[in-house]
C-alpha positions in Angstrom: -4.5 29.2 9.2 -7.5 28.7 11.6 -6.6 27.9 15.2 -9.9 26.0 15.6 -11.7 24.0 12.9 -14.9 25.7 11.7 -18.0 23.8 12.7 -21.0 24.0 10.3 -24.5 23.9 11.8 -27.3 21.7 10.6 -29.2 24.7 9.2 -26.2 25.9 7.3 -25.7 22.4 5.8 -29.3 22.5 4.6 -28.8 26.0 3.1 -25.7 24.8 1.3 -27.6 21.8 -0.1 -30.3 24.0 -1.6 -27.6 26.4 -2.9 -26.0 23.4 -4.6 -29.3 22.6 -6.3 -29.4 26.1 -7.7 -25.8 25.8 -8.8 -26.5 22.5 -10.5 -29.6 23.9 -12.3 -27.5 26.9 -13.5 -24.8 24.6 -14.7 -27.3 22.7 -16.8 -28.5 25.9 -18.4 -24.9 27.1 -19.0 -23.9 23.8 -20.5 -26.9 23.9 -22.8 -26.1 27.4 -24.0 -22.4 26.5 -24.6 -23.5 23.4 -26.5 -25.7 25.4 -28.8 -23.0 27.9 -29.4 -20.4 25.3 -30.2 -22.8 23.6 -32.6 -23.4 26.9 -34.4 -19.7 27.6 -34.8 -19.2 24.0 -36.1 -22.1 24.4 -38.6 -20.8 27.7 -39.8 -17.3 26.4 -40.1 -18.4 23.4 -42.1 -21.3 24.8 -44.1 -20.0 28.3 -45.0 -16.3 27.3 -44.9 -15.1 23.9 -45.6 -17.9 22.8 -47.9 -17.6 25.9 -50.1 -13.8 25.4 -50.1 -14.3 21.8 -51.2 -16.6 23.0 -54.0 -14.0 25.4 -55.3 -11.4 22.7 -55.2 -13.6 20.4 -57.2 -14.0 23.1 -59.9 -10.2 23.4 -60.0 -9.8 19.6 -60.4 -12.4 19.6 -63.2 -10.6 22.3 -65.1 -7.3 20.6 -64.6 -8.7 17.3 -65.9 -9.9 19.2 -69.1 -6.3 20.6 -69.5 -4.9 17.1 -69.2 -7.3 15.9 -72.0 -6.3 18.8 -74.3 -2.6 18.1 -73.8 -3.2 14.4 -74.5 -5.1 15.3 -77.7 -2.3 17.5 -78.9 0.3 14.9 -78.2 -1.6 12.2 -80.0 -2.4 14.3 -83.2 -0.2 13.1 -86.0 -0.9 16.0 -88.5 1.5 18.8 -87.6 -0.6 21.4 -89.4 -3.6 20.4 -87.3 -1.4 20.5 -84.2 -0.6 24.1 -85.0 -4.2 25.0 -85.4 -5.1 23.3 -82.1 -2.2 24.9 -80.3 -3.2 28.4 -81.6 -6.8 27.7 -80.5 -5.5 26.6 -77.1 -3.5 29.8 -76.7 -6.6 31.9 -77.4 -8.8 30.0 -75.0 -6.1 29.3 -72.2 -7.3 31.8 -69.7 -6.0 31.9 -66.1 -9.2 30.4 -64.7 -7.2 27.9 -62.5 -5.2 30.7 -60.9 -8.5 32.6 -60.3 -10.1 29.6 -58.7 -7.1 28.9 -56.5 -6.9 32.6 -55.4 -10.6 32.4 -54.6 -10.0 29.3 -52.4 -7.2 31.1 -50.7 -9.5 34.1 -49.9 -12.1 31.7 -48.4 -9.4 30.2 -46.1 -8.5 33.7 -45.0 -12.2 34.4 -44.3 -12.4 31.3 -42.0 -9.8 32.7 -39.7 -12.3 35.4 -38.5 -14.6 33.0 -36.7 -12.7 29.7 -36.4 -11.7 28.6 -32.9 -8.0 28.6 -31.9 -7.9 24.9 -32.1 -8.8 25.1 -35.8 -6.3 27.7 -36.9 -3.3 25.4 -37.3 -5.3 23.3 -39.8 -6.4 26.5 -41.7 -2.7 27.6 -41.8 -1.9 24.2 -43.3 -4.6 24.5 -46.0 -3.5 28.1 -46.8 0.1 27.0 -47.3 -1.0 24.2 -49.6 -3.2 26.5 -51.7 -0.3 28.9 -52.0 1.9 26.0 -53.2 -0.8 25.0 -55.8 -0.9 28.6 -57.1 2.9 28.6 -57.4 2.9 25.2 -59.2 0.1 26.3 -61.6 2.0 29.5 -62.4 5.0 27.4 -63.5 2.8 25.0 -65.4 1.0 27.8 -67.2 4.3 29.4 -68.2 5.6 26.1 -69.7 2.4 25.4 -71.4 2.2 28.8 -73.2 5.9 28.5 -74.2 5.3 25.0 -75.7 2.1 26.0 -77.6 3.8 29.2 -78.9 6.7 27.3 -80.3 4.3 24.8 -82.0 2.4 27.7 -83.6 5.7 29.3 -84.8 6.8 25.9 -86.2 10.1 26.0 -84.2 12.2 23.2 -85.7 14.4 22.9 -82.6 11.3 21.9 -80.6 11.2 18.2 -79.6 7.5 17.7 -79.5 7.6 14.3 -77.7 9.9 15.6 -75.0 7.9 18.8 -74.6 4.6 17.0 -74.3 6.1 14.4 -71.8 7.3 17.3 -69.7 3.8 18.9 -69.7 2.1 15.7 -68.9 4.5 15.0 -65.9 3.7 18.5 -64.6 -0.1 17.8 -65.1 0.2 14.4 -63.3 2.1 16.0 -60.4 -0.6 18.7 -60.1 -3.3 16.2 -60.3 -1.8 14.2 -57.4 -1.3 17.4 -55.4 -4.9 18.5 -55.9 -6.2 15.0 -55.1 -4.2 14.9 -51.8 -5.5 18.4 -51.0 -9.0 17.3 -51.7 -8.6 14.1 -49.6 -7.2 16.1 -46.7 -10.1 18.6 -46.9 -12.7 15.8 -47.1 -11.1 13.9 -44.1 -11.0 17.1 -42.1 -14.7 17.8 -42.8 -15.6 14.2 -41.7 -13.4 14.7 -38.6 -15.2 17.9 -37.7 -18.6 16.3 -38.2 -17.5 13.4 -36.0 -16.2 15.7 -33.4 -19.4 17.8 -33.4 -21.5 14.7 -33.1 -19.4 13.3 -30.3 -19.4 16.6 -28.5 -23.1 16.8 -28.8 -23.5 13.3 -27.3 -21.2 14.1 -24.4 -22.9 17.4 -23.7 -26.2 15.7 -23.8 -25.0 13.1 -21.3 -23.5 15.8 -19.2 -26.8 17.7 -19.2 -28.7 14.6 -18.2 -26.2 13.8 -15.4 -26.3 17.4 -14.1 -30.1 17.3 -14.1 -30.1 14.0 -12.2 -27.5 15.4 -9.9 -29.5 18.5 -9.1 -32.5 16.2 -8.3 -30.3 14.1 -6.0 -28.9 17.1 -4.3 -32.4 18.3 -3.6 -33.2 14.9 -2.1 -30.0 15.0 -0.1 -30.8 18.4 1.3 -34.2 17.1 2.3 -32.8 14.0 4.1 -29.7 15.7 5.7 -31.6 16.4 8.9 -32.5 12.7 9.2 -29.0 11.6 8.4 -27.5 13.8 11.1 -30.0 12.6 13.8 -29.6 9.0 12.9 -26.3 8.5 14.8 -28.2 9.2 18.0 -29.6 5.7 17.8 -26.2 4.3 17.3 -24.9 6.2 20.3 -27.7 4.9 22.4 -27.0 1.3 21.3 -23.3 1.8 22.2 -24.1 3.0 25.6 -26.4 0.1 26.2 -23.6 -2.3 25.2 -21.2 -0.6 27.6 -23.8 -1.0 30.4 -23.9 -4.7 29.6 -20.1 -5.0 29.9 -19.4 -5.2 26.2 -16.4 -3.0 25.5 -16.2 -3.8 21.8 -18.8 -1.1 20.9 -17.0 1.3 18.6 -19.1 3.9 16.8 -16.5 5.3 14.4 -18.7 8.2 13.4 -17.1 10.8 11.1 -17.9 14.5 10.8 -17.5 17.7 12.7 -21.0 18.3 14.1 -21.9 18.0 17.8 -23.1 14.3 17.5 -19.9 13.2 15.7 -17.8 15.0 18.4 -19.8 13.3 21.1 -19.4 9.9 19.3 -15.6 10.4 19.1 -15.5 11.2 22.8 -17.5 8.0 23.5 -15.1 5.9 21.4 -12.2 7.4 23.4 -13.9 6.5 26.6 -14.6 3.0 25.4 -11.0 2.5 24.4 -9.8 3.8 27.8 -12.3 1.5 29.6 -11.1 -1.4 27.4 -7.4 -0.7 28.2 -8.3 -0.4 31.9 -10.2 -3.6 31.8 -7.3 -5.4 30.2 -4.9 -4.0 32.8 -7.3 -5.0 35.6 -7.5 -8.5 34.2 -3.7 -8.7 34.0 -3.4 -7.5 37.6 -6.1 -9.9 38.7 -4.2 -12.7 37.0 -0.9 -11.7 38.6 -2.7 -11.4 42.0 -4.3 -14.8 41.6 -0.9 -16.3 40.7 0.7 -14.6 43.7 -2.0 -16.0 45.9 -1.5 -19.4 44.4 2.3 -19.1 45.0 1.7 -17.9 48.6 -0.7 -20.8 49.3 1.8 -23.2 47.6 4.6 -21.6 49.7 2.7 -22.2 52.9 1.9 -25.7 52.1 5.5 -26.3 50.9 6.9 -24.8 54.1 4.7 -27.1 56.2 5.5 -30.1 54.0 9.2 -29.3 54.0 9.2 -28.9 57.8 7.5 -32.2 58.3 9.9 -33.9 55.8 13.2 -32.4 56.7 13.6 -33.9 60.2 12.9 -37.5 59.3 14.8 -36.9 56.0 17.8 -35.8 58.0 17.5 -38.9 60.3 17.4 -41.1 57.2 20.4 -39.5 55.7 22.4 -39.7 59.0 21.4 -43.4 59.5 22.4 -44.1 55.9 25.9 -42.7 56.6 26.2 -44.7 59.8 25.0 -47.8 58.1 27.6 -47.2 55.4 30.3 -47.1 58.0 29.0 -50.3 59.6 28.9 -52.1 56.3 32.6 -51.3 55.7 33.4 -53.3 58.9 30.8 -56.0 58.4 31.6 -59.5 57.1 29.7 -60.9 54.1 29.6 -64.4 52.7 30.6 -63.2 49.2 32.1 -59.9 47.8 29.0 -59.6 45.6 26.8 -59.3 48.7 28.9 -56.5 50.0 28.9 -54.6 46.7 25.1 -54.9 46.5 24.7 -53.6 50.0 27.0 -50.6 49.3 25.1 -49.8 46.2 21.8 -49.8 48.1 23.2 -47.4 50.7 24.5 -45.1 47.9 21.1 -45.1 46.2 19.4 -44.3 49.5 21.7 -41.3 50.1 21.2 -40.1 46.5 17.5 -40.1 46.8 17.7 -38.4 50.2 19.8 -35.6 48.6 17.3 -35.3 45.8 14.3 -35.0 48.1 16.3 -32.5 50.3 17.0 -30.4 47.2 13.2 -30.4 46.3 12.3 -29.4 49.9 14.8 -26.6 49.7 13.1 -25.3 46.6 9.8 -25.4 48.4 11.2 -23.4 51.3 12.5 -20.8 48.8 9.0 -20.5 47.4 7.7 -19.9 50.9 10.3 -17.3 51.7 10.5 -15.1 48.6 12.4 -12.0 49.8 11.4 -8.5 48.9 13.5 -7.1 46.1 16.4 -4.7 46.9 16.4 -2.5 43.8 19.6 -0.9 42.6 20.5 0.7 39.3 22.1 -1.9 37.0 23.3 -1.8 33.4 21.5 -4.7 31.8 24.1 -5.6 29.2 26.9 -5.9 31.8 24.6 -8.0 34.1 23.5 -10.4 31.3 27.1 -10.7 29.9 28.5 -11.6 33.3 26.0 -14.4 33.7 26.6 -15.7 30.2 30.4 -15.7 30.7 30.1 -17.6 33.9 28.2 -20.4 32.2 30.0 -20.2 28.8 32.2 -23.3 29.5 29.1 -25.3 30.6 27.2 -24.6 27.4 30.3 -25.2 25.3 30.6 -28.7 26.8 27.0 -29.2 25.9 27.7 -28.3 22.3 25.5 -25.2 22.6 26.7 -21.9 20.9 25.7 -18.7 22.6 25.0 -15.7 20.3 24.4 -12.2 21.5 22.7 -9.2 19.8 22.6 -6.4 22.3 21.0 -3.0 21.8 23.6 -0.5 20.6 23.1 1.8 23.6 23.4 1.0 27.4 20.2 0.0 29.0 19.7 0.8 32.7 17.0 -0.6 35.1 16.3 -0.6 38.8 16.4 -4.3 39.7 17.5 -6.8 42.3 20.7 -8.2 41.0 20.5 -11.6 42.8 16.8 -12.2 41.8 17.5 -11.2 38.2 20.4 -13.6 38.1 18.1 -16.4 39.5 15.6 -15.7 36.8 18.2 -15.7 34.0 19.9 -18.8 35.3 16.5 -20.6 35.3 15.9 -19.6 31.7 19.4 -20.7 30.7 18.8 -24.0 32.4 15.5 -24.5 30.6 17.2 -23.6 27.3 20.0 -26.1 27.9 17.6 -28.9 28.7 15.6 -28.1 25.6 18.7 -28.8 23.4 20.1 -32.1 24.7 22.0 -32.7 21.4 23.3 -29.1 21.2 22.2 -26.1 19.3 22.2 -22.3 19.4 21.0 -20.0 22.2 20.5 -16.4 21.0 20.4 -13.7 23.7 19.3 -10.2 22.5 18.1 -7.0 24.1 15.9 -4.2 22.8 14.1 -1.1 24.1 10.4 -0.7 23.6 8.6 2.3 25.1 9.1 2.2 28.9 10.5 -1.3 29.1 13.8 -3.2 28.4 13.4 -6.6 26.8 15.9 -9.4 27.3 15.1 -12.2 24.8 16.3 -15.9 25.1 15.7 -17.9 22.0 16.8 -21.5 21.7 16.8 -23.9 18.8 15.2 -26.8 20.7 12.0 -28.7 19.9 9.6 -26.1 21.3 6.7 -26.4 23.7 3.5 -28.3 22.8 0.5 -26.1 22.1 -1.6 -28.1 24.6 0.6 -27.0 27.5 1.5 -23.5 26.6 -1.1 -22.1 29.0 0.1 -24.2 31.9 3.9 -23.5 32.0 3.7 -20.6 34.4 1.5 -22.4 36.9 3.1 -23.7 40.1 4.1 -27.4 40.2 3.5 -27.9 36.5 6.4 -29.7 34.9 7.1 -32.0 32.0 10.6 -33.0 33.3 11.3 -36.1 35.2 12.1 -35.1 38.8 11.3 -31.4 38.2 9.6 -29.3 40.8 7.5 -27.2 38.4 8.5 -24.0 40.3 11.1 -22.4 38.1 9.0 -20.3 35.7 6.4 -19.6 38.4 9.0 -18.3 40.8 10.7 -16.3 38.0 7.4 -14.7 37.1 6.7 -13.8 40.7 10.2 -12.3 41.2 9.8 -10.1 38.1 6.3 -9.0 39.0 7.6 -7.8 42.4 10.1 -5.6 40.4 7.5 -4.2 38.0 8.4 -6.6 35.2 7.1 -9.7 33.6 8.1 -12.9 31.8 6.4 -13.9 28.6 6.5 -16.8 26.1 7.1 -14.9 22.9 7.0 -17.8 20.4 7.4 -21.5 20.3 7.6 -23.9 17.4 9.4 -27.1 16.4 12.3 -24.8 15.5 12.7 -23.4 19.0 11.3 -21.3 21.8 11.8 -17.7 22.8 11.1 -16.2 26.3 11.1 -12.4 26.8 12.1 -10.9 30.1 10.6 -7.4 30.5 12.0 -4.9 33.0 10.9 -1.2 33.5 13.5 1.3 32.3 15.2 3.5 34.8 
């Protein structure tokens, strides 16, 4: 195994290309020689083998047909004396020509084994076995024929001529069918071999043409290889120009192991690093801008709260004094007294509401630095959920948990994390006024711990998704619009973040991300 990948120079690539041309040309010549040799073997096998064998087999069939006619003539002759003369003549002229012809055919099959390819030998063995079977059958037929003819000549009275001739004719018919099937098999095989030879010649012709074209193409490729390897330089130049213009989407993706390809891969790695750094920088700039917006909003809120709290306190105190005075005052009717008391209560309620809003503004202006301590996230989350479990049960909301199977530890500010989680729980409850399901789950991804809060509410409109983390943005009547903005800022100060994972008419999911300890 090589410790370092082998790099091939441009000159070596060109040399390999021309060597490939030589190999392709040699292959064309070799294929041509092999084709000629295969055709010679096929011609010899068919011309000097199978066709001669078929001729011998045709002679055997002709002789057998003659024997069949003689047997039929004897069987049809009504004059027994004439039958005896014909039978005696048949015995004199019944030579073993068939046996000789079949033995000759068998010898020719043996001769084919000397030059036939291995793929052809199973078929030759099949023909040899069938010729041996024909010799055996003709031996039995010749024996029965000589016996029957001899008994006719000797005028054997126990001989049943009809039965004897029927037996001979059945044997002749069986031999006729056997010879015909052998002839058909041989003819079919000859046609198959001719078809295979023709198909092989066509394929080899196509292969020769393809290899010839391939050798030409390899030559052209070897000629153009230098240009192909230098062409990426222009692509690399365009990519650098795009980076100079601030376009970090330039990705060369060049493959290979030459110097230019290695340089291109390093360039792609640099572009990817710059793109990631640019994304991180944009995220940090966004967080910084949000922090500045929150700081500015905090300063304005502090000033506004300072200006409002004093007169607000006076209004609240005077409302209490006025309430005490009303209890002692005399009214013309009870309805007037009740109306006055309701007005005082309304004033006090609005004063309390405005005081609560100003208190939130003051919290925004005085966000404390986090005091980080090692906390187990499951225990922290579970304690918050248990504290509000009764509240959610009364609101007909079922809380489901799906925590990571192992403990998850983070360095966080307990109080600030509780504030963030409480704000998410409050938003989830308000999103499900008619009840529903709140699913709280945790998971571990790379260097962060995720706490997911998924409700089954109506979701957030797509037109306001990009606005929900901005200070003072709210869709709730009487809301301050600071909950998510402050939560985001608290998490950012601890190295975490808050994201809207998904929203749809079936519900919304927020993901609280904290760095693992």
